[in-house]
C-alpha positions as CSV (number, residue, x, y, z in Angstrom):
1,M,13.2,-45.5,-87.1
2,T,14.8,-42.0,-87.0
3,D,17.1,-40.6,-89.6
4,S,20.1,-41.0,-87.3
5,E,19.2,-44.6,-86.5
6,S,19.0,-45.3,-90.3
7,L,22.4,-43.7,-90.8
8,V,24.0,-45.7,-88.0
9,R,22.3,-48.9,-89.2
10,A,23.8,-48.4,-92.6
11,A,27.2,-47.8,-91.1
12,C,26.8,-51.0,-89.1
13,A,25.9,-53.0,-92.1
14,E,28.9,-51.6,-94.0
15,A,31.2,-52.4,-91.1
16,Q,29.8,-55.9,-90.7
17,E,29.6,-56.5,-94.5
18,T,26.0,-57.5,-94.2
19,P,22.8,-56.3,-95.7
20,V,21.3,-53.3,-93.9
21,E,18.0,-55.3,-93.4
22,A,20.0,-57.8,-91.2
23,V,21.0,-55.1,-88.7
24,D,18.8,-55.0,-85.6
25,V,18.7,-51.6,-84.1
26,D,18.5,-53.1,-80.6
27,A,21.2,-55.8,-81.0
28,D,24.5,-55.5,-79.2
29,I,27.4,-54.2,-81.3
30,E,30.9,-55.7,-80.7
31,S,33.5,-53.2,-79.6
32,V,35.8,-54.0,-82.5
33,Q,33.0,-53.1,-84.9
34,L,32.2,-50.0,-82.9
35,I,35.4,-48.3,-83.8
36,R,34.9,-49.0,-87.5
37,I,31.3,-47.8,-87.3
38,V,32.5,-44.5,-85.6
39,M,35.0,-44.0,-88.4
40,L,32.4,-44.6,-91.1
41,L,30.0,-42.2,-89.4
42,Q,32.6,-39.5,-89.1
43,E,33.2,-39.8,-92.8
44,K,29.4,-39.6,-93.6
45,V,28.6,-36.6,-91.3
46,G,31.9,-34.9,-91.9
47,A,32.7,-34.2,-88.2
48,E,34.3,-35.7,-85.1
49,L,32.0,-37.7,-82.9
50,P,32.7,-37.9,-79.1
51,L,34.5,-41.2,-78.9
52,E,34.2,-41.3,-75.1
53,S,30.4,-41.2,-75.4
54,I,30.4,-43.7,-78.2
55,L,32.4,-46.3,-76.3
56,D,29.5,-46.7,-73.8
57,C,27.1,-47.5,-76.7
58,R,25.9,-51.0,-77.3
59,T,23.2,-50.7,-79.9
60,V,22.3,-48.7,-83.1
61,R,19.8,-46.7,-81.0
62,D,22.5,-45.8,-78.4
63,I,24.9,-44.5,-81.1
64,A,22.1,-42.6,-82.9
65,A,21.2,-40.8,-79.6
66,V,24.9,-39.7,-79.2
67,L,24.9,-38.6,-82.9
68,D,21.7,-36.6,-82.3
69,S,23.1,-34.9,-79.3
70,S,26.5,-34.0,-80.8
71,P,27.3,-30.8,-82.8
72,A,27.7,-33.2,-85.8
73,G,24.1,-34.4,-85.4
74,A,22.3,-35.8,-88.4
């Protein structure tokens, strides 16, 4: 697991109010949770993430890839 995947996984766990160990990096993320996850990540990395790119994401791995390719990358 990459550093970005770990960061996104932690944000997912926080957004879903579940232990981080319960978050599968390949499981689908609900769109309602996605917005909260993006907000948490922006707080953690201190920069804007490209929302239009994030909206197409469905998994922790997808979001981590966007995070890695953005200027705010982890």
